[in-house]
C-alpha positions as CSV (number, residue, x, y, z in Angstrom):
1,X,-84.4,-124.2,96.1
2,X,-83.2,-124.4,92.8
3,X,-79.4,-124.3,92.3
4,X,-78.0,-120.6,92.6
5,X,-81.4,-119.1,92.8
6,X,-82.2,-117.4,96.2
7,X,-85.4,-117.8,98.3
8,X,-88.0,-115.4,97.1
9,X,-88.0,-113.5,100.2
10,X,-84.3,-113.0,100.1
11,X,-84.6,-112.1,96.6
12,X,-87.1,-109.3,97.3
13,X,-84.9,-108.1,100.3
14,X,-82.1,-108.1,97.8
15,X,-84.0,-105.9,95.7
16,X,-84.9,-103.2,98.2
17,X,-81.5,-103.3,99.5
18,X,-80.4,-102.3,95.9
19,X,-83.1,-99.9,95.5
20,X,-84.8,-101.5,92.8
21,X,-88.3,-102.8,92.7
22,X,-88.9,-106.5,92.9
23,X,-91.5,-107.4,90.2
24,X,-93.7,-110.8,89.9
25,X,-96.4,-112.1,87.7
26,X,-99.6,-114.0,88.5
27,X,-101.0,-116.8,86.1
28,X,-104.1,-118.9,86.5
29,X,-104.6,-122.5,85.1
30,X,-106.2,-122.8,81.7
31,X,-109.4,-124.2,81.2
32,X,-108.6,-125.8,77.5
33,X,-106.3,-126.2,75.0
34,X,-106.5,-122.7,73.6
35,X,-106.4,-121.0,77.0
36,X,-103.1,-123.1,77.7
37,X,-101.7,-121.6,74.4
38,X,-102.2,-118.0,75.5
39,X,-101.0,-118.9,79.1
40,X,-97.7,-120.1,77.6
41,X,-97.5,-117.3,75.2
42,X,-97.6,-114.7,78.2
43,X,-95.1,-116.8,80.2
44,X,-92.6,-116.6,77.6
45,X,-93.1,-113.2,76.8
46,X,-92.9,-112.1,80.6
47,X,-89.7,-114.1,81.0
48,X,-88.1,-111.8,79.1
49,X,-88.6,-109.1,81.7
50,X,-86.8,-111.3,84.1
51,X,-89.4,-111.2,87.2
52,X,-88.4,-111.8,90.8
53,X,-90.9,-114.5,90.5
54,X,-94.3,-115.9,89.3
55,X,-97.1,-117.6,90.8
56,X,-100.0,-120.1,89.8
57,X,-103.1,-119.8,91.3
58,X,-105.7,-122.3,92.2
59,X,-109.2,-122.3,90.8
60,X,-112.4,-121.7,93.1
61,X,-112.3,-124.1,96.0
62,X,-109.0,-125.4,95.3
63,X,-110.5,-126.9,91.9
64,X,-107.5,-126.6,89.7
65,X,-105.1,-127.9,92.1
66,X,-103.4,-130.7,90.0
67,X,-103.3,-128.7,87.1
68,X,-101.7,-125.8,89.2
69,X,-99.0,-128.0,90.3
70,X,-98.2,-129.3,86.7
71,X,-98.0,-125.7,85.5
72,X,-95.6,-124.7,88.3
73,X,-93.7,-127.9,87.8
74,X,-93.4,-127.1,84.3
75,X,-92.3,-123.4,84.6
76,X,-89.4,-124.7,87.1
77,X,-88.1,-127.1,84.6
78,X,-88.7,-125.4,81.3
79,X,-88.2,-121.6,82.1
80,X,-85.5,-119.4,83.7
81,X,-88.4,-118.4,85.9
82,X,-88.7,-118.8,89.8
83,X,-92.1,-120.1,90.6
84,X,-94.1,-119.7,93.8
85,X,-96.4,-122.6,94.4
86,X,-100.0,-121.6,95.4
87,X,-101.5,-123.8,98.5
88,X,-104.7,-123.7,100.2
89,X,-106.3,-125.3,102.9
90,X,-109.6,-125.7,100.9
91,X,-110.9,-129.4,101.0
92,X,-107.9,-130.9,101.8
93,X,-106.7,-133.2,104.9
94,X,-103.2,-132.7,106.2
95,X,-101.8,-135.7,104.4
96,X,-102.8,-134.2,100.9
97,X,-101.3,-130.9,101.8
98,X,-98.0,-132.7,102.7
99,X,-98.2,-134.5,99.4
100,X,-98.7,-131.7,97.3
101,X,-95.6,-130.0,99.1
102,X,-93.6,-132.6,98.3
103,X,-94.3,-132.8,94.8
104,X,-93.4,-128.9,94.6
105,X,-90.3,-129.9,96.1
106,X,-89.4,-132.8,93.9
107,X,-89.7,-130.2,91.0
108,X,-87.5,-127.7,92.6
109,X,-89.9,-125.3,94.0
110,X,-88.8,-124.1,97.4
111,X,-91.2,-121.0,97.7
112,X,-94.7,-121.5,98.7
113,X,-97.7,-119.1,98.7
114,X,-99.8,-120.6,101.8
115,X,-103.6,-119.3,101.8
116,X,-106.4,-120.5,103.4
117,X,-108.6,-120.2,100.4
118,X,-112.2,-119.1,99.8
119,X,-114.9,-121.4,101.5
120,X,-115.8,-124.3,99.4
121,X,-119.4,-123.1,99.1
122,X,-117.8,-120.0,97.4
123,X,-117.2,-116.4,98.6
124,X,-119.9,-115.5,101.0
125,X,-120.4,-119.1,102.3
126,X,-119.4,-120.1,105.8
127,X,-115.7,-121.8,105.9
128,X,-115.9,-125.2,106.9
129,X,-112.4,-127.0,107.1
130,X,-111.8,-130.4,105.9
131,X,-112.2,-132.8,109.0
132,X,-108.4,-133.5,109.0
133,X,-107.5,-130.5,107.4
134,X,-106.6,-126.9,108.7
135,X,-108.7,-123.6,109.7
136,X,-106.2,-121.0,109.0
137,X,-103.4,-119.8,106.8
138,X,-101.1,-119.4,109.8
139,X,-101.6,-123.1,110.3
140,X,-100.7,-123.9,106.9
141,X,-97.7,-121.8,107.2
142,X,-96.4,-123.9,109.9
143,X,-97.2,-127.1,108.2
144,X,-95.1,-125.9,105.2
145,X,-92.2,-124.8,107.3
146,X,-92.3,-127.8,109.1
147,X,-91.4,-129.8,105.9
148,X,-88.2,-128.3,104.9
149,X,-86.6,-125.0,104.1
150,X,-89.2,-123.3,102.3
151,X,-89.7,-119.4,101.7
152,X,-93.6,-119.1,102.5
153,X,-95.5,-116.2,101.3
154,X,-98.9,-115.1,102.7
155,X,-101.9,-113.1,101.5
156,X,-102.6,-109.6,102.8
157,X,-105.5,-107.7,102.4
158,X,-105.4,-103.6,101.9
159,X,-109.3,-103.5,101.5
160,X,-109.9,-106.0,104.3
161,X,-110.4,-109.7,104.3
162,X,-114.1,-110.6,103.9
163,X,-114.4,-112.2,107.3
164,X,-112.3,-109.3,109.3
165,X,-113.8,-107.4,111.9
166,X,-111.7,-104.4,110.8
167,X,-108.5,-103.3,109.9
168,X,-106.7,-103.8,113.2
169,X,-107.8,-107.5,112.8
170,X,-106.1,-107.7,109.2
171,X,-102.7,-106.5,110.5
172,X,-102.9,-108.5,113.6
173,X,-103.7,-111.6,111.5
174,X,-100.6,-110.8,109.2
175,X,-98.4,-110.4,112.1
176,X,-99.7,-113.9,113.3
177,X,-98.9,-115.2,109.9
178,X,-95.1,-113.8,110.4
179,X,-95.0,-115.3,113.8
180,X,-95.9,-118.6,112.3
181,X,-93.1,-118.5,109.9
182,X,-94.0,-116.5,106.7
183,X,-91.2,-114.7,105.1
184,X,-93.0,-112.4,102.7
185,X,-96.7,-111.1,101.8
186,X,-98.6,-110.4,98.6
187,X,-101.5,-108.5,98.5
188,X,-105.1,-109.0,97.1
189,X,-105.6,-106.8,94.1
190,X,-106.9,-103.0,94.9
191,X,-107.3,-99.8,93.4
192,X,-107.1,-97.2,96.3
193,X,-103.1,-96.7,97.2
194,X,-104.0,-95.3,100.9
195,X,-105.6,-98.9,101.5
196,X,-102.4,-100.4,101.2
197,X,-100.5,-97.8,103.2
198,X,-102.8,-98.2,105.9
199,X,-102.3,-101.8,106.1
200,X,-98.6,-101.7,105.9
201,X,-98.5,-99.0,108.6
202,X,-100.7,-100.8,110.9
203,X,-98.7,-104.0,110.5
204,X,-95.4,-102.2,111.1
205,X,-96.7,-100.6,114.3
206,X,-97.5,-104.0,115.6
207,X,-94.0,-105.4,114.9
208,X,-94.5,-107.2,111.5
209,X,-91.6,-106.5,109.2
210,X,-92.6,-108.8,106.3
211,X,-92.0,-107.2,103.0
212,X,-95.6,-106.7,101.6
213,X,-95.6,-106.6,97.7
214,X,-98.8,-105.0,96.6
215,X,-100.8,-106.6,93.8
216,X,-102.0,-104.6,90.8
217,X,-104.7,-105.7,88.4
218,X,-104.7,-103.8,85.0
219,X,-108.5,-103.4,84.0
220,X,-108.9,-104.6,80.3
221,X,-112.4,-105.8,80.8
222,X,-115.1,-104.1,82.8
223,X,-117.5,-106.7,83.3
224,X,-114.7,-109.0,84.3
225,X,-113.2,-106.8,86.9
226,X,-116.6,-106.1,88.4
227,X,-117.0,-109.8,88.8
228,X,-113.4,-109.9,90.2
229,X,-114.1,-107.0,92.4
230,X,-117.7,-108.6,93.9
231,X,-116.0,-111.9,94.6
232,X,-113.0,-110.3,96.6
233,X,-114.9,-107.7,98.2
234,X,-112.7,-104.9,96.6
235,X,-114.3,-101.5,96.0
236,X,-114.0,-100.2,92.8
237,X,-113.3,-96.2,92.9
238,X,-116.1,-93.9,91.5
239,X,-113.7,-92.1,89.4
240,X,-112.2,-95.1,87.7
241,X,-115.7,-96.8,87.2
242,X,-117.0,-93.3,85.8
243,X,-113.9,-93.4,83.1
244,X,-114.4,-96.9,82.3
245,X,-118.2,-96.7,81.9
246,X,-117.9,-93.4,79.3
247,X,-115.8,-95.7,77.2
248,X,-117.2,-99.0,77.9
249,X,-118.1,-99.9,74.5
250,X,-114.7,-99.3,73.3
251,X,-112.4,-102.1,74.1
252,X,-109.2,-100.0,73.1
253,X,-110.2,-97.1,75.1
254,X,-110.9,-99.4,78.1
255,X,-107.8,-100.9,78.1
256,X,-106.1,-97.5,77.7
257,X,-107.9,-96.1,80.8
258,X,-107.0,-99.5,82.6
259,X,-103.3,-99.0,81.8
260,X,-103.0,-95.4,82.7
261,X,-105.0,-96.1,86.2
262,X,-102.7,-99.3,86.9
263,X,-99.7,-97.3,86.0
264,X,-100.5,-94.3,88.3
265,X,-101.2,-96.7,91.1
266,X,-97.8,-98.4,90.6
267,X,-96.1,-94.8,90.7
268,X,-97.6,-94.0,93.8
269,X,-96.9,-97.2,95.6
270,X,-93.3,-97.3,94.6
271,X,-92.9,-93.6,95.6
272,X,-94.1,-94.6,99.0
273,X,-91.7,-97.2,99.5
274,X,-93.4,-100.6,98.5
275,X,-90.7,-103.1,97.9
276,X,-91.9,-103.9,94.4
277,X,-95.2,-104.8,92.2
278,X,-97.3,-107.9,91.7
279,X,-99.1,-108.1,88.7
280,X,-102.2,-109.9,88.2
281,X,-101.7,-110.6,84.7
282,X,-105.1,-112.5,83.7
283,X,-102.8,-114.8,81.4
284,X,-102.2,-111.7,79.0
285,X,-98.6,-110.1,78.7
286,X,-99.8,-107.0,76.7
287,X,-101.4,-104.8,79.3
288,X,-98.7,-106.0,82.1
289,X,-95.8,-105.3,79.7
290,X,-97.3,-101.8,78.6
291,X,-97.6,-101.1,82.5
292,X,-94.4,-102.4,83.3
293,X,-92.6,-100.0,80.6
294,X,-94.9,-97.0,81.4
295,X,-93.3,-97.2,84.8
296,X,-89.7,-97.6,83.8
297,X,-89.0,-100.7,85.6
298,X,-86.6,-102.2,83.3
299,X,-84.4,-98.9,83.8
300,X,-85.3,-98.9,87.4
301,X,-84.2,-102.3,88.2
302,X,-81.0,-101.9,86.2
303,X,-80.2,-98.4,87.8
304,X,-79.7,-99.3,91.1
305,X,-80.0,-97.1,94.4
306,X,-80.4,-93.5,93.9
307,X,-81.0,-93.5,90.3
308,X,-84.2,-93.1,88.5
309,X,-85.3,-93.4,85.0
310,X,-84.7,-90.2,82.9
């Protein structure tokens, strides 16, 4: 933990107790110098919003792990942001996972998002663990917790994990991750608030009391979001698809529809008691900032309990 910075799960709990939403932003590693410039521009612009934490993903199959570690370290060392480090089981022996956790700890990063990750062959391929690796996210949670005083987050799946037998199993797996030592959860992006509420309530009924932060992705590119939805198994609501298709040839109109839809989703989730919102930024600050302001999050986070923006 960086000096004076509480673990992420404590920061989320403090926000909930104060009646102010936790807010977090997710980035992905850039592929080239131009993309790196866009990433750091977004990081610096969103830093001014003082999020509860930020995170940096791995690429498919863990392919960008070293870049992810470097970016996470740089965020920890050069900004005021609190980074949560991604870590997956994909193609990694236990010794390598311990090395990566050590690299994060050396940079002062004490919060980890522990994920199994997609199969090495890509979504839809059978899962194969490394011969000396781990099979499940809960195993990775135990490994990280065994290496020190880390705040460990895990993934949750409102629309169901691709390999799940159904909603009850999704809730049970989330409980198993908590029992393994997880302290908070962040969901895959979704578009139907009822899906989040069903997962939250099923998990709570089984005794899972993790704060489950819902993930929100602004739709600014129709083809891009279709691809993400197909890869993740996230259904796109027909009314949203219809609205987007009507303006598909107008990027400005697509962006406006995406921002409006994400704002409406965020409003419903916060009204239903979600502990905060996790924005999948796609390394762009503009749409995220527009939604943040449309939701009045600056005022909500200053107002405190019982005070809503006017």
